[in-house]
C-alpha positions in Angstrom: -103.6 131.2 211.7 -99.8 131.1 211.0 -97.0 130.4 208.6 -94.7 127.4 208.4 -91.4 127.3 206.7 -90.0 124.0 205.6 -86.6 122.8 204.5 -86.0 119.8 202.2 -83.8 117.0 202.7 -81.1 115.1 200.7 -82.5 114.0 197.3 -83.9 117.4 196.6 -80.4 118.8 195.6 -80.0 120.2 192.0 -76.9 120.9 190.1 -76.4 124.7 190.1 -78.7 125.3 193.0 -76.3 128.0 194.6 -75.6 129.4 191.2 -79.3 129.9 190.7 -80.0 131.8 193.8 -81.4 135.2 193.4 -78.9 138.0 192.8 -78.9 140.0 196.0 -76.3 141.3 198.4 -77.6 139.1 201.2 -77.1 135.9 199.2 -73.4 137.0 198.5 -73.1 137.6 202.2 -74.4 134.2 203.0 -72.0 132.6 200.4 -69.1 134.5 202.0 -70.1 133.5 205.5 -70.2 129.9 204.6 -67.0 130.0 202.7 -65.3 131.6 205.6 -66.5 129.0 208.0 -65.0 126.1 206.0 -62.0 128.1 204.6 -63.1 127.1 201.0 -65.2 128.5 198.3 -68.5 126.9 198.8 -69.8 127.7 195.1 -67.4 125.0 194.1 -69.5 122.5 195.9 -72.3 123.1 193.3 -71.1 121.1 190.4 -72.4 117.9 189.2 -69.1 116.1 189.9 -69.0 117.7 193.4 -72.5 116.8 194.3 -71.7 113.1 194.1 -70.4 113.9 197.6 -72.9 113.6 200.5 -71.0 116.5 202.3 -71.3 118.8 199.2 -75.0 118.0 199.0 -75.8 118.7 202.6 -73.8 121.8 202.7 -75.5 123.2 199.6 -79.0 122.4 201.0 -78.2 124.2 204.3 -76.7 127.2 202.5 -79.6 127.7 200.0 -82.2 127.2 202.6 -80.5 129.9 205.0 -79.8 132.4 202.3 -83.3 132.4 200.9 -84.8 132.5 204.3 -82.8 135.7 205.0 -84.2 137.2 201.8 -87.8 136.6 203.0 -87.1 138.0 206.4 -85.5 141.0 204.9 -88.7 141.6 203.3 -90.5 141.5 206.5 -91.6 138.0 206.6 -91.1 135.7 209.6 -92.4 132.2 210.1 -94.4 131.0 213.2 -93.3 127.5 212.7 -90.1 125.8 211.1 -89.2 122.3 210.4 -86.7 120.5 208.2 -86.6 117.0 206.6 -83.3 115.3 207.8 -80.5 117.8 206.9 -83.3 120.4 206.5 -83.4 120.5 210.3 -80.1 122.6 210.3 -81.4 125.6 208.3 -84.6 125.4 210.3 -82.6 125.6 213.6 -80.5 128.6 212.2 -83.8 130.5 211.1 -85.2 129.7 214.7 -82.2 131.4 216.2 -81.0 128.3 218.0 -77.7 127.8 216.0 -75.5 130.2 214.3 -75.0 129.9 210.7 -71.2 129.4 210.9 -71.6 126.6 213.5 -74.3 124.9 211.4 -72.0 125.0 208.2 -69.3 123.3 210.3 -71.5 120.7 211.8 -73.1 119.9 208.4 -69.7 119.5 206.8 -68.9 116.9 209.6 -72.2 115.3 209.4 -71.8 114.7 205.7 -68.2 113.3 206.0 -69.2 111.0 208.9 -72.2 109.7 206.7 -70.3 109.1 203.5 -67.3 107.7 205.3 -69.5 105.2 207.1 -71.1 103.9 203.9 -69.1 104.8 200.8 -70.8 102.5 198.5 -73.4 99.9 198.2 -76.1 101.6 200.3 -78.8 104.2 199.8 -82.5 105.0 199.7 -85.4 104.2 197.7 -88.9 105.8 197.5 -92.1 103.7 197.5 -95.3 105.2 196.4 -98.7 103.6 196.1 -98.8 101.4 199.2 -99.8 101.7 203.0 -97.5 101.7 205.8 -98.5 98.4 207.1 -97.7 96.8 203.7 -94.2 98.4 203.3 -93.2 97.4 207.0 -94.1 93.8 206.0 -92.1 93.8 202.9 -89.1 95.3 204.8 -89.4 92.7 207.6 -89.5 90.0 204.9 -86.2 91.1 203.4 -84.3 92.4 206.2 -81.5 90.3 207.7 -78.0 90.9 209.1 -76.5 90.3 205.6 -79.2 92.2 203.8 -80.2 95.1 206.0 -83.1 97.4 205.0 -85.4 99.6 207.1 -88.3 101.9 207.0 -86.8 105.4 206.9 -89.2 108.0 206.0 -93.0 108.4 206.3 -93.7 111.2 203.9 -97.4 110.7 203.2 -100.2 108.1 203.6 -99.0 106.2 200.6 -95.4 107.6 200.2 -92.4 106.0 202.1 -88.6 105.8 201.8 -86.6 102.8 202.7 -83.0 102.7 203.5 -80.4 99.8 203.4 -78.1 97.9 201.1 -78.6 97.9 197.3 -79.5 94.4 197.1 -82.1 94.6 200.0 -83.8 97.7 198.6 -83.9 96.1 195.0 -85.6 93.0 196.7 -88.1 95.2 198.5 -88.8 97.3 195.5 -89.4 94.2 193.4 -92.0 92.9 195.9 -93.6 96.3 196.2 -94.3 96.3 192.4 -95.8 93.0 192.8 -98.0 94.3 195.6 -99.2 97.2 193.2 -96.9 100.0 194.2 -97.0 102.8 191.6 -93.4 103.8 192.0 -90.2 102.2 193.4 -87.5 104.7 192.7 -83.9 104.9 194.0 -83.1 108.2 195.3 -80.1 110.4 194.7 -78.8 109.5 198.1 -75.8 107.5 198.7 -76.1 106.6 202.5 -78.6 104.6 204.4 -80.1 107.6 206.3 -82.7 107.4 209.2 -82.1 103.9 210.4 -79.8 102.2 212.9 -77.1 101.8 210.4 -76.1 105.3 211.0 -76.1 105.1 214.8 -72.4 105.2 215.1 -71.8 108.3 212.9 -74.7 110.0 214.9 -72.9 109.4 218.3 -69.7 110.9 216.7 -71.6 113.9 215.5 -73.1 114.4 219.1 -69.7 114.7 220.6 -68.9 117.5 218.2 -72.1 119.1 219.5 -70.7 119.3 222.9 -68.5 122.1 221.9 -71.1 124.2 220.1 -73.4 126.8 221.7 -77.1 126.0 221.2 -79.9 128.3 222.3 -83.5 127.6 222.8 -85.5 128.2 219.7 -87.1 131.8 219.4 -89.8 130.3 216.9 -91.7 127.2 217.2 -89.6 124.4 215.9 -91.1 121.1 215.0 -88.9 117.9 215.1 -89.1 116.0 211.7 -88.5 112.9 213.7 -91.1 113.1 216.5 -93.3 115.7 214.8 -93.4 117.6 218.1 -92.3 121.0 219.1 -88.9 121.3 220.7 -88.4 124.2 223.4 -85.0 123.5 225.0 -81.5 123.7 223.8 -80.6 120.2 225.0 -83.5 118.6 223.2 -82.6 120.5 220.0 -79.1 119.4 220.2 -80.3 115.7 220.6 -82.7 116.2 217.6 -80.0 117.6 215.3 -77.4 115.2 216.2 -79.4 111.9 216.0 -81.8 112.7 213.3 -79.6 110.9 210.7 -80.4 107.5 212.5 -84.1 108.1 213.4 -87.1 107.5 211.3 -88.4 110.7 209.8 -92.2 111.2 210.2 -92.9 114.0 207.9 -96.6 113.2 207.5 -97.2 113.8 211.1 -94.8 116.9 211.2 -96.9 118.6 208.5 -100.2 117.5 210.1 -99.1 118.8 213.4 -98.3 122.2 212.0 -101.7 122.5 210.4 -103.5 121.3 213.5 -101.7 124.1 215.5 -103.1 126.7 213.0 -100.5 126.9 210.3 -102.3 127.8 206.9 -99.4 128.9 204.8 -96.4 126.7 204.1 -93.3 127.9 202.3 -90.8 125.5 201.0 -87.3 127.0 200.9 -84.9 125.9 198.1 -84.2 123.7 196.4 -87.3 121.9 194.9 -90.8 121.6 195.4 -91.6 118.0 196.8 -92.5 119.1 200.3 -95.0 121.6 198.7 -96.8 118.7 197.0 -97.0 116.8 200.3 -98.4 119.7 202.0 -101.2 120.3 199.6 -102.8 117.1 200.7 -102.9 118.3 204.3 -103.4 122.1 203.9 -107.0 121.8 202.8 -108.0 125.2 204.3 -104.7 126.8 203.5 -101.8 127.3 200.9 -98.6 125.7 200.2 -95.9 127.4 197.9 -92.3 126.7 197.1 -89.8 129.6 196.9 -88.3 128.1 193.8 -90.3 129.4 190.8 -92.3 131.9 192.9 -91.8 135.8 193.1 -90.2 137.1 196.1 -92.7 139.9 196.4 -95.6 137.4 196.1 -94.4 135.2 198.9 -93.6 138.3 201.0 -97.2 139.5 200.5 -98.6 136.1 201.4 -96.7 136.0 204.6 -97.7 139.6 205.7 -101.3 138.6 204.9 -100.9 135.6 207.0 -99.4 137.6 209.9 -102.3 140.0 209.7 -104.6 137.3 210.1 -102.9 135.6 212.9 -102.6 139.0 214.8 
């Protein structure tokens, strides 16, 4: 048995998420390191107004994930597997030793800028809960057109999906979904149409920036949130990070794969608890906890216990 650390994607952000991080020298060092990489005070990104920007949201998610991971590792905890949903792949890659934190900060800043500049308004993402995948795909196909684009973007659970596209197309799919019996059709706090071909051009631009960045083979087992498979080489990881913005996320299979490979403890790094709820449907013989709201010593003890079992 082993442990699995997961990092949330855009939509999980909360105003004050950096200000609410534990008061610890390691957190301060992490904030300083990120500020130095950008030549700006990253704490200023963590306000309700600033978080209207995709760039600010993605940077705060990266920083919060890496900072709290460092706290856990300083307590002697170390994951066997890591994975991230969308932007969460970047802190996962940092924790896996494949990407330096400074490089990750600069790449994520560019990633956010490319995404928000490509679609500054009129697009986004919507969660649909209560329908099966075939039904969602049929509704998307019914509405999608060149003038009204909409795509299946995230497969989060057996009956939880996210679509991406234009405001009107998503509203049309949501209305049909409610007619089909969907329990929820909720617009997410994401202002860009992630995880579909609409972001193919920004993804190629980001991949060019990756050419100048040193990527190492992961030292931990890194699972791709897109393919749900392990990535072992630097080249494949570079491709996964650069292009995950325009690829469907299969989080359901990612969590299932970690469980089938022996993971029995999942820890969700800040912010939020959404991935913990999703994991509890899969981890029938294990446990899933969120860093947010939990005691650091409790999470450390759980990790050490899992390591003892694994050894």
